[in-house]
N, C-alpha and C positions, 0 to 999 in steps of 0.2 A: 504494500500500500504506500509506503514512504517513497518508493521509486517513482510513483506516479504523482503523489501529492506534491513532491518537490517542484514539479513543473507548473503548478498553479501559481500565478503571480502574487496572489494575496498570501499564500502560505510561505513563499520564499522572499518576501519583501525584506528590506534592509534591517528593520528592527527585530527580525526573527533569526538573525545570524547565530546567536547563542544556542537557540533550539537546534538548528541544523548542525552546529558543531557537535552537540551531544549525540544526535542521531548518526552522523557520519562516523564519529569516534566509536560508537557502539557497534556499528556495522564493520568497521575496520578491525576492532578488537576481536569480533567473532570470526571474521575471515582469517586474519593473521593467526588467531588461536588454533586454526586447523593445522598449522605447520606447513612446510613446503610440500610434503607428500600429500597431505589432505587437500590443499588448495588445488593440486593437480588432479586429484581423483574425485573429490566431491563435486556436485553440480549445483544444488540449490543455493547454498550460502555464497559461493563465489559468483554465481550468475546474478543473484539479487543484489549483492554488494557492488558488482561492476556496473549494473544498470543504475543503481542509486547514485553512484559516483559520476557516471556519465551524465545523468540528468541534472545533477547538482549545478553543473556549469550552465545549463540551459534554462534553469528555473528563474529566479530573480536574483537581485544583488545580495540578499542575505545568504542564500544557499551557495551562490558562486563564491562569495568571499569566505564562507566557512570552508569550502573545498580548497580555496587558494591557501588558506592558513594551514591546511593539513597536507599540502603537496607532497612532502617527503613520505608520509605514511601511505598516501594514495599510490604513489609510484612504487613503493615497496610491496604493497598488496597486489598491484597490477602485475608487477614482475613475477610475483609468486604464482599468479594464475596463468601465466603464459603457457606452461606445458599441459594445460587442461586437455583431457580427451573428449570434451564436449564442444561441439561447434558453436553452440549458443554462448557459452562462456568465452570462447575464442573471439567471437564477433563483439561481445561486450568489452573484452580487453582492448581490442582495436578502437572501439568507440570511445573508451575512456582516454586513450592516447590522443585521438583526434580532438576531442573536446577540451582536453587539458592544453594541448598545444595551441588550439584556437584561442582559448582564454589567455594563455601566455602572450600570444601575439597581440590581442586586443589590449592587454595590460602591459605593453612592452616596456614601460619605464621601470617595472618592478621585476622583470624576468631575471632569473638567476642562471648563470652558466652551468652550474652543477645540475639543475633540473633539466636543462636542455640536453646535456650530455647523457643524463640518465634515460631520457626518452630515446635518444639515439641507441643506447645500449639495449633497451627493451625492444625497439624495432629490429635491431640486429638479431636478437634472440628469436623474434617471431619469424623473420625471413629465413633464418638459419635452421630452424627446426623442421621445416618442410611439412608441417601439419595444418597450416592455415588455408582456408578456402579463399577464393578470389576476392570476395567482397571485403573480408577482413584484411587481406593483403593490401588492397587499394586504400582502405582507411588508414592502415599503418604507414603506407608510403606518403599519403597526404599529410599525416601527422609529422613525418620526418621532414617533408618539404616545408611545412609551416615553421618548424623549429629552425630550419636553415635560413628562413626569411626574417627571423627575429632581428630587430635593429640593435645596433650597438655591440657591446662586448659579447653578449650571449649568442648572437647570430654568428659573429666572427669565430668564436670558440667552437660552435657547432660545426661550422664549415671546416675548420682546421682538423677537428677530430674525425669528421667523416672522410676527409681526404687522407689523413694519416692512416686510417684503418682500411682504406680502399673499399669503403662501403658502396660507393657508386658502381663499381664493377660487379659486385655481388647483386645489387638491385636489378641490373640489366638482365642477368641470368634468371633471377626469380620472376621478374615481371614477364619475361617471355613465356612463362608457363601459366600465366594467369589472365590472359586476354588483352584486348586492345586498351581498355582503361588503365590497367596496370602498366602497360608499355608507355602510354601517354604520360602518366605521372612520373614514371622512371626517367623519361626523356626530359621532362621539366626539371627534375632534380639534377640531372646531368648538366643542364644549362645553368642552373643556379650555382653549381660547383665550379663551372669553368670561368 
């Protein structure tokens, strides 16, 4: 219920940030409490947690700012859910990355280089594991491209790390297996990196 409630503008307004911090912390505690093995095997808790987190950025300023304040924990939980055997969890993981990177871009004056690099690492894990479906790959690639476009030091650091780790060449290979949209996004990322 919370993952849908957070989308209502009144429920997620600015003065409700404290409420959403409690809800998000509770969901993160439960998901992280499964441990790395549990997050990869369980379905209900990781999926509902990922959907709640993804929707938090889309709700109102209260829920979005609550999520922003919990960025490190959100990325830790997201990373723990990457190896999930469930395609709905995998799609939700990709959506969290996409919405997080989009919010970072919209709030560019506050973006941290460490969060940007962490998103790069998570996307690298996603494309490297070979288990993700095309839609999740496309969302992950868009998240990566969005992080590369962050202004200032965060964007420069993201580009440096991406080039240093040769992520661009890995993306082309992965995108070729996931259709025209993935190829187009990969091509855009290559142009950003050059």
